[in-house]
C-alpha atoms as an extended CHARMM CRD file, in Angstrom:
* protein
*
       205  EXT
         1         1  MET       CA              0.0150000000        0.0090000000       -0.0290000000  PROA      1               0.0000000000
         2         2  SER       CA              1.5390000000        3.3100000000       -1.0380000000  PROA      2               0.0000000000
         3         3  ARG       CA              1.4760000000        6.3270000000        1.1470000000  PROA      3               0.0000000000
         4         4  ALA       CA              0.2300000000        9.6890000000       -0.1480000000  PROA      4               0.0000000000
         5         5  ARG       CA              2.9280000000       12.2440000000       -0.5460000000  PROA      5               0.0000000000
         6         6  THR       CA              2.6880000000       15.2770000000        1.7300000000  PROA      6               0.0000000000
         7         7  SER       CA              3.8820000000       18.6770000000        0.7060000000  PROA      7               0.0000000000
         8         8  PRO       CA              6.7100000000       20.0560000000        2.8240000000  PROA      8               0.0000000000
         9         9  ARG       CA              5.5280000000       22.6580000000        5.2980000000  PROA      9               0.0000000000
        10        10  ALA       CA              6.3690000000       26.3030000000        4.8650000000  PROA      10              0.0000000000
        11        11  LEU       CA              8.2920000000       28.0760000000        7.6470000000  PROA      11              0.0000000000
        12        12  ALA       CA              5.8810000000       29.3920000000       10.2020000000  PROA      12              0.0000000000
        13        13  PRO       CA              5.6610000000       33.1570000000       10.9100000000  PROA      13              0.0000000000
        14        14  SER       CA              7.2400000000       32.4780000000       14.3330000000  PROA      14              0.0000000000
        15        15  PHE       CA             10.4770000000       31.4820000000       12.5580000000  PROA      15              0.0000000000
        16        16  TYR       CA             10.8540000000       35.0910000000       11.4840000000  PROA      16              0.0000000000
        17        17  GLU       CA             10.0700000000       36.6130000000       14.9070000000  PROA      17              0.0000000000
        18        18  ARG       CA             13.7890000000       36.8840000000       15.6920000000  PROA      18              0.0000000000
        19        19  PRO       CA             16.5760000000       39.3330000000       14.9280000000  PROA      19              0.0000000000
        20        20  ALA       CA             17.2850000000       39.6460000000       11.2550000000  PROA      20              0.0000000000
        21        21  GLU       CA             20.9160000000       38.4720000000       11.6030000000  PROA      21              0.0000000000
        22        22  VAL       CA             19.6880000000       35.2300000000       13.2320000000  PROA      22              0.0000000000
        23        23  VAL       CA             17.0630000000       34.6310000000       10.6250000000  PROA      23              0.0000000000
        24        24  ALA       CA             19.5850000000       35.3770000000        7.8340000000  PROA      24              0.0000000000
        25        25  ARG       CA             21.8960000000       32.6520000000        9.0640000000  PROA      25              0.0000000000
        26        26  ASP       CA             19.0780000000       30.1840000000        9.5880000000  PROA      26              0.0000000000
        27        27  LEU       CA             17.6260000000       30.7080000000        6.1460000000  PROA      27              0.0000000000
        28        28  LEU       CA             20.6680000000       29.2020000000        4.5040000000  PROA      28              0.0000000000
        29        29  GLY       CA             19.5670000000       25.9130000000        2.9130000000  PROA      29              0.0000000000
        30        30  ALA       CA             15.8870000000       26.7400000000        3.0380000000  PROA      30              0.0000000000
        31        31  SER       CA             13.9700000000       26.5260000000       -0.2740000000  PROA      31              0.0000000000
        32        32  ILE       CA             11.9390000000       29.1320000000       -2.0570000000  PROA      32              0.0000000000
        33        33  VAL       CA              8.9900000000       27.5030000000       -3.8740000000  PROA      33              0.0000000000
        34        34  SER       CA              7.4240000000       29.7130000000       -6.5550000000  PROA      34              0.0000000000
        35        35  THR       CA              4.2470000000       28.8520000000       -8.4300000000  PROA      35              0.0000000000
        36        36  ILE       CA              3.9190000000       32.3930000000       -9.8270000000  PROA      36              0.0000000000
        37        37  GLY       CA              2.1990000000       32.3980000000      -13.1970000000  PROA      37              0.0000000000
        38        38  GLY       CA              1.2570000000       28.7460000000      -12.7800000000  PROA      38              0.0000000000
        39        39  GLN       CA              4.8980000000       27.6990000000      -13.3030000000  PROA      39              0.0000000000
        40        40  ARG       CA              6.6670000000       25.8630000000      -10.4550000000  PROA      40              0.0000000000
        41        41  SER       CA             10.2850000000       26.6120000000       -9.7590000000  PROA      41              0.0000000000
        42        42  VAL       CA             12.3650000000       25.9530000000       -6.6420000000  PROA      42              0.0000000000
        43        43  GLY       CA             15.6390000000       27.3660000000       -5.4180000000  PROA      43              0.0000000000
        44        44  ARG       CA             17.8070000000       26.6650000000       -2.3460000000  PROA      44              0.0000000000
        45        45  ILE       CA             18.9680000000       29.7460000000       -0.4810000000  PROA      45              0.0000000000
        46        46  VAL       CA             22.7760000000       29.9650000000       -0.3740000000  PROA      46              0.0000000000
        47        47  GLU       CA             23.3930000000       33.6710000000        0.4510000000  PROA      47              0.0000000000
        48        48  THR       CA             21.5330000000       36.2350000000        2.5700000000  PROA      48              0.0000000000
        49        49  GLU       CA             22.0870000000       39.6880000000        3.9720000000  PROA      49              0.0000000000
        50        50  ALA       CA             20.5330000000       41.1530000000        7.1110000000  PROA      50              0.0000000000
        51        51  TYR       CA             19.2900000000       44.6840000000        7.6500000000  PROA      51              0.0000000000
        52        52  VAL       CA             18.7060000000       44.9340000000       11.3140000000  PROA      52              0.0000000000
        53        53  GLY       CA             16.5150000000       47.9540000000       12.0960000000  PROA      53              0.0000000000
        54        54  PRO       CA             16.2290000000       51.7500000000       12.1350000000  PROA      54              0.0000000000
        55        55  HSD       CA             19.7010000000       52.0000000000       13.6800000000  PROA      55              0.0000000000
        56        56  ASP       CA             21.1120000000       50.3090000000       10.5580000000  PROA      56              0.0000000000
        57        57  ASP       CA             22.0470000000       53.2100000000        8.2880000000  PROA      57              0.0000000000
        58        58  ALA       CA             22.2060000000       50.9530000000        5.2410000000  PROA      58              0.0000000000
        59        59  SER       CA             18.5780000000       49.8890000000        5.6530000000  PROA      59              0.0000000000
        60        60  HSD       CA             15.7960000000       51.2410000000        3.4630000000  PROA      60              0.0000000000
        61        61  ALA       CA             14.0050000000       51.9260000000        6.7490000000  PROA      61              0.0000000000
        62        62  ALA       CA             16.9030000000       53.6200000000        8.5780000000  PROA      62              0.0000000000
        63        63  ALA       CA             15.8800000000       56.2850000000       11.0830000000  PROA      63              0.0000000000
        64        64  ARG       CA             17.0340000000       59.0170000000        8.7040000000  PROA      64              0.0000000000
        65        65  ILE       CA             14.4710000000       57.7490000000        6.1600000000  PROA      65              0.0000000000
        66        66  GLY       CA             11.5090000000       56.5400000000        8.2330000000  PROA      66              0.0000000000
        67        67  ARG       CA              8.4820000000       54.8920000000        6.8500000000  PROA      67              0.0000000000
        68        68  THR       CA              7.6410000000       55.4890000000        3.1790000000  PROA      68              0.0000000000
        69        69  ARG       CA              5.3810000000       53.9460000000        0.5710000000  PROA      69              0.0000000000
        70        70  ARG       CA              8.3490000000       51.9680000000       -0.7720000000  PROA      70              0.0000000000
        71        71  ASN       CA              9.4520000000       50.3990000000        2.5370000000  PROA      71              0.0000000000
        72        72  ALA       CA              5.9960000000       50.0150000000        4.1980000000  PROA      72              0.0000000000
        73        73  SER       CA              6.1770000000       46.1680000000        4.1330000000  PROA      73              0.0000000000
        74        74  MET       CA              9.3130000000       46.2690000000        6.3430000000  PROA      74              0.0000000000
        75        75  PHE       CA              7.0610000000       47.5750000000        9.1410000000  PROA      75              0.0000000000
        76        76  GLY       CA              4.6360000000       44.6730000000        8.6860000000  PROA      76              0.0000000000
        77        77  HSD       CA              4.3390000000       41.2520000000       10.2530000000  PROA      77              0.0000000000
        78        78  PRO       CA              7.3880000000       38.9570000000       10.3380000000  PROA      78              0.0000000000
        79        79  GLY       CA              7.2550000000       36.3580000000        7.5610000000  PROA      79              0.0000000000
        80        80  ILE       CA              5.9350000000       38.5730000000        4.7600000000  PROA      80              0.0000000000
        81        81  ALA       CA              7.8660000000       39.5880000000        1.6410000000  PROA      81              0.0000000000
        82        82  TYR       CA              9.3890000000       43.0030000000        1.1210000000  PROA      82              0.0000000000
        83        83  VAL       CA              9.9270000000       43.3290000000       -2.6080000000  PROA      83              0.0000000000
        84        84  TYR       CA             11.5290000000       46.4410000000       -4.0310000000  PROA      84              0.0000000000
        85        85  ARG       CA             13.0140000000       47.5360000000       -7.3690000000  PROA      85              0.0000000000
        86        86  SER       CA             16.7330000000       48.2400000000       -7.3690000000  PROA      86              0.0000000000
        87        87  TYR       CA             17.8510000000       51.1780000000       -9.5000000000  PROA      87              0.0000000000
        88        88  GLY       CA             14.5290000000       50.9570000000      -11.3230000000  PROA      88              0.0000000000
        89        89  ILE       CA             15.6380000000       47.7070000000      -13.0280000000  PROA      89              0.0000000000
        90        90  HSD       CA             15.7860000000       44.5850000000      -10.8700000000  PROA      90              0.0000000000
        91        91  TRP       CA             13.2670000000       43.2950000000       -8.3410000000  PROA      91              0.0000000000
        92        92  CYS       CA             14.8180000000       42.1100000000       -5.0150000000  PROA      92              0.0000000000
        93        93  LEU       CA             13.1980000000       39.7690000000       -2.4310000000  PROA      93              0.0000000000
        94        94  ASN       CA             13.5040000000       40.3890000000        1.2840000000  PROA      94              0.0000000000
        95        95  VAL       CA             11.9160000000       38.5500000000        4.2020000000  PROA      95              0.0000000000
        96        96  VAL       CA             10.5540000000       40.7070000000        7.0190000000  PROA      96              0.0000000000
        97        97  THR       CA             11.7960000000       39.7910000000       10.5280000000  PROA      97              0.0000000000
        98        98  ASP       CA             11.6760000000       40.7290000000       14.2260000000  PROA      98              0.0000000000
        99        99  ALA       CA              8.3760000000       42.2920000000       15.2250000000  PROA      99              0.0000000000
       100       100  PRO       CA              5.5070000000       44.3360000000       13.6790000000  PROA      100             0.0000000000
       101       101  GLY       CA              6.4500000000       47.9940000000       13.5250000000  PROA      101             0.0000000000
       102       102  PHE       CA             10.1900000000       47.2590000000       13.7910000000  PROA      102             0.0000000000
       103       103  PRO       CA             11.6620000000       47.5050000000       10.2660000000  PROA      103             0.0000000000
       104       104  ALA       CA             14.1450000000       44.6830000000        9.7410000000  PROA      104             0.0000000000
       105       105  ALA       CA             14.5050000000       42.2720000000        6.8940000000  PROA      105             0.0000000000
       106       106  VAL       CA             16.7500000000       39.7070000000        5.1590000000  PROA      106             0.0000000000
       107       107  LEU       CA             17.7260000000       40.1030000000        1.5210000000  PROA      107             0.0000000000
       108       108  ILE       CA             17.9130000000       36.8860000000       -0.4430000000  PROA      108             0.0000000000
       109       109  ARG       CA             21.1120000000       37.3540000000       -2.4210000000  PROA      109             0.0000000000
       110       110  ALA       CA             21.5280000000       33.9920000000       -4.1680000000  PROA      110             0.0000000000
       111       111  ILE       CA             19.8000000000       30.5860000000       -4.7230000000  PROA      111             0.0000000000
       112       112  GLU       CA             20.8600000000       27.2960000000       -6.2410000000  PROA      112             0.0000000000
       113       113  PRO       CA             18.2010000000       25.9770000000       -8.7470000000  PROA      113             0.0000000000
       114       114  VAL       CA             16.5580000000       22.7720000000       -7.5410000000  PROA      114             0.0000000000
       115       115  SER       CA             13.6550000000       22.2340000000       -9.9230000000  PROA      115             0.0000000000
       116       116  GLY       CA             11.8100000000       24.0970000000      -12.6940000000  PROA      116             0.0000000000
       117       117  ILE       CA             15.1340000000       24.9900000000      -14.2840000000  PROA      117             0.0000000000
       118       118  PRO       CA             13.6480000000       25.2840000000      -17.8330000000  PROA      118             0.0000000000
       119       119  THR       CA             11.1660000000       27.8110000000      -16.3700000000  PROA      119             0.0000000000
       120       120  MET       CA             14.0440000000       29.7380000000      -14.8100000000  PROA      120             0.0000000000
       121       121  ARG       CA             15.8570000000       29.8340000000      -18.1010000000  PROA      121             0.0000000000
       122       122  ARG       CA             12.8200000000       31.2380000000      -19.9250000000  PROA      122             0.0000000000
       123       123  ARG       CA             12.4400000000       33.9480000000      -17.2760000000  PROA      123             0.0000000000
       124       124  ARG       CA             16.0520000000       34.9940000000      -17.4710000000  PROA      124             0.0000000000
       125       125  ALA       CA             16.8070000000       37.0550000000      -20.5680000000  PROA      125             0.0000000000
       126       126  THR       CA             20.2040000000       35.3710000000      -21.0130000000  PROA      126             0.0000000000
       127       127  GLY       CA             19.2050000000       32.0680000000      -19.3310000000  PROA      127             0.0000000000
       128       128  SER       CA             19.7910000000       29.8590000000      -22.3490000000  PROA      128             0.0000000000
       129       129  THR       CA             23.5380000000       30.4910000000      -22.2180000000  PROA      129             0.0000000000
       130       130  LEU       CA             24.0980000000       30.1500000000      -18.4740000000  PROA      130             0.0000000000
       131       131  PRO       CA             25.0750000000       27.1770000000      -16.3880000000  PROA      131             0.0000000000
       132       132  ASP       CA             22.4000000000       26.1590000000      -13.8830000000  PROA      132             0.0000000000
       133       133  TRP       CA             24.2510000000       27.5290000000      -10.8620000000  PROA      133             0.0000000000
       134       134  ARG       CA             24.3090000000       31.0460000000      -12.2840000000  PROA      134             0.0000000000
       135       135  LEU       CA             20.5270000000       31.3560000000      -12.8670000000  PROA      135             0.0000000000
       136       136  GLY       CA             19.8690000000       32.6850000000       -9.3340000000  PROA      136             0.0000000000
       137       137  ARG       CA             23.2170000000       34.2980000000       -8.5770000000  PROA      137             0.0000000000
       138       138  GLY       CA             22.6070000000       37.7860000000       -7.2330000000  PROA      138             0.0000000000
       139       139  PRO       CA             19.3740000000       39.2880000000       -5.7330000000  PROA      139             0.0000000000
       140       140  GLY       CA             18.0150000000       40.5880000000       -9.0700000000  PROA      140             0.0000000000
       141       141  ASN       CA             18.5520000000       37.1850000000      -10.6310000000  PROA      141             0.0000000000
       142       142  VAL       CA             16.7960000000       35.4320000000       -7.7410000000  PROA      142             0.0000000000
       143       143  CYS       CA             13.6280000000       37.3350000000       -8.5340000000  PROA      143             0.0000000000
       144       144  ALA       CA             13.9550000000       37.0060000000      -12.2980000000  PROA      144             0.0000000000
       145       145  ALA       CA             14.4480000000       33.2000000000      -12.0980000000  PROA      145             0.0000000000
       146       146  LEU       CA             11.5060000000       32.7450000000       -9.7100000000  PROA      146             0.0000000000
       147       147  GLY       CA              9.1330000000       35.2240000000      -11.3890000000  PROA      147             0.0000000000
       148       148  ILE       CA              9.0060000000       37.5280000000       -8.4000000000  PROA      148             0.0000000000
       149       149  ALA       CA              7.9040000000       41.1160000000       -8.9970000000  PROA      149             0.0000000000
       150       150  GLY       CA              6.1910000000       43.9840000000       -7.1610000000  PROA      150             0.0000000000
       151       151  ASP       CA              2.9330000000       42.0470000000       -6.8950000000  PROA      151             0.0000000000
       152       152  GLN       CA              4.5400000000       39.8540000000       -4.1910000000  PROA      152             0.0000000000
       153       153  ASP       CA              5.3700000000       42.8150000000       -1.9350000000  PROA      153             0.0000000000
       154       154  GLY       CA              3.6570000000       42.1090000000        1.4000000000  PROA      154             0.0000000000
       155       155  HSD       CA              2.8860000000       38.5220000000        0.4920000000  PROA      155             0.0000000000
       156       156  PRO       CA              2.8430000000       36.0040000000        3.4170000000  PROA      156             0.0000000000
       157       157  LEU       CA              5.6450000000       33.5790000000        2.7240000000  PROA      157             0.0000000000
       158       158  ASP       CA              3.8330000000       30.5760000000        4.1020000000  PROA      158             0.0000000000
       159       159  GLN       CA              1.2940000000       30.6660000000        1.2770000000  PROA      159             0.0000000000
       160       160  PRO       CA              1.2800000000       30.1170000000       -2.4640000000  PROA      160             0.0000000000
       161       161  PRO       CA              2.4050000000       31.3530000000       -4.9230000000  PROA      161             0.0000000000
       162       162  LEU       CA              5.6120000000       32.0960000000       -2.9520000000  PROA      162             0.0000000000
       163       163  ARG       CA              6.5690000000       29.9630000000        0.0620000000  PROA      163             0.0000000000
       164       164  LEU       CA              9.7700000000       29.3480000000        2.0500000000  PROA      164             0.0000000000
       165       165  ILE       CA             10.3380000000       25.7730000000        3.0740000000  PROA      165             0.0000000000
       166       166  ALA       CA             12.6660000000       24.6850000000        5.8850000000  PROA      166             0.0000000000
       167       167  SER       CA             16.0080000000       23.1210000000        5.0460000000  PROA      167             0.0000000000
       168       168  GLU       CA             16.3040000000       19.3530000000        5.2710000000  PROA      168             0.0000000000
       169       169  SER       CA             19.9580000000       19.7140000000        6.0800000000  PROA      169             0.0000000000
       170       170  THR       CA             22.0470000000       21.2700000000        8.7890000000  PROA      170             0.0000000000
       171       171  TYR       CA             25.3120000000       22.9960000000        7.9990000000  PROA      171             0.0000000000
       172       172  PRO       CA             28.4080000000       22.8950000000       10.1570000000  PROA      172             0.0000000000
       173       173  ALA       CA             29.9330000000       26.1590000000       11.2460000000  PROA      173             0.0000000000
       174       174  GLU       CA             32.9250000000       25.8060000000        8.9110000000  PROA      174             0.0000000000
       175       175  VAL       CA             30.5890000000       25.8020000000        5.9030000000  PROA      175             0.0000000000
       176       176  VAL       CA             28.7640000000       29.0020000000        6.8290000000  PROA      176             0.0000000000
       177       177  VAL       CA             30.6820000000       32.1710000000        6.1740000000  PROA      177             0.0000000000
       178       178  CYS       CA             29.8460000000       35.5980000000        7.6160000000  PROA      178             0.0000000000
       179       179  GLY       CA             31.2660000000       38.8460000000        6.2210000000  PROA      179             0.0000000000
       180       180  PRO       CA             30.5560000000       42.5000000000        5.3340000000  PROA      180             0.0000000000
       181       181  ARG       CA             27.5180000000       43.3420000000        3.1970000000  PROA      181             0.0000000000
       182       182  ILE       CA             28.0980000000       44.3550000000       -0.3680000000  PROA      182             0.0000000000
       183       183  GLY       CA             26.5750000000       46.8020000000       -2.8610000000  PROA      183             0.0000000000
       184       184  ILE       CA             26.0010000000       49.4750000000       -0.1980000000  PROA      184             0.0000000000
       185       185  THR       CA             27.7890000000       52.6650000000        0.8360000000  PROA      185             0.0000000000
       186       186  ARG       CA             26.7900000000       52.9730000000        4.5270000000  PROA      186             0.0000000000
       187       187  SER       CA             27.7060000000       50.6820000000        7.4300000000  PROA      187             0.0000000000
       188       188  VAL       CA             29.6490000000       48.5600000000        4.9700000000  PROA      188             0.0000000000
       189       189  GLU       CA             31.8180000000       47.0320000000        7.6980000000  PROA      189             0.0000000000
       190       190  TRP       CA             28.9750000000       45.3330000000        9.5570000000  PROA      190             0.0000000000
       191       191  PRO       CA             29.3360000000       41.5010000000        9.1750000000  PROA      191             0.0000000000
       192       192  LEU       CA             25.7720000000       40.7600000000        8.1890000000  PROA      192             0.0000000000
       193       193  ARG       CA             26.1000000000       38.7730000000        4.9880000000  PROA      193             0.0000000000
       194       194  PHE       CA             25.9750000000       34.9990000000        5.2620000000  PROA      194             0.0000000000
       195       195  TRP       CA             26.7140000000       32.3480000000        2.6270000000  PROA      195             0.0000000000
       196       196  LEU       CA             27.4440000000       28.6940000000        2.1570000000  PROA      196             0.0000000000
       197       197  ASP       CA             31.0810000000       28.3330000000        1.2190000000  PROA      197             0.0000000000
       198       198  THR       CA             30.3220000000       25.1140000000       -0.6720000000  PROA      198             0.0000000000
       199       199  SER       CA             28.0640000000       26.7980000000       -3.2440000000  PROA      199             0.0000000000
       200       200  ARG       CA             29.2030000000       28.1620000000       -6.5980000000  PROA      200             0.0000000000
       201       201  ALA       CA             26.0260000000       30.2650000000       -6.7300000000  PROA      201             0.0000000000
       202       202  VAL       CA             27.2280000000       32.7600000000       -4.0840000000  PROA      202             0.0000000000
       203       203  SER       CA             27.3220000000       36.2290000000       -5.6930000000  PROA      203             0.0000000000
       204       204  ARG       CA             30.7010000000       37.2450000000       -4.2880000000  PROA      204             0.0000000000
       205       205  ARG       CA             33.3090000000       35.5490000000       -2.0790000000  PROA      205             0.0000000000
């Protein structure tokens, strides 16, 4: 007698009710499952970057900026998506953390494709010429490969069409690297970027 397959459970909102730097580390190895547009694609998170609150001058919700229409989702409930457009070109996915009203989030910087790779290639403008591991390398490419855009801003990440699933593996300390954030001009020395040293998909070593 065969057993019915059960779908893996999404990470509960309580997972995100912790400091952004803790969530950023623990998201390594988790999977993003996208069924956006009726097309299923899955990527494993291999690089993240934490933005830890209004005292973080590199954050979109730093105290000098406050709450705006663009960053409103960062003030929402932990476990929702904050999706913004970078330089008016690339969408970027963040996961809101900590507590409602406290603007903190984790940027998903890179994924390793797991399934739905043909779909990822179609979504990437240059996807047909890239090796699999480069399809989700960099935050803009994460969103391009998974079909994520502004419509997902504020979306609860335990519900379709965009869910985060717990990792089935644990990673020893020597595999997880922590270093300064990149692509910013403020608080650049803060060691809030995390990545799996075993993955080729990491955007920068």
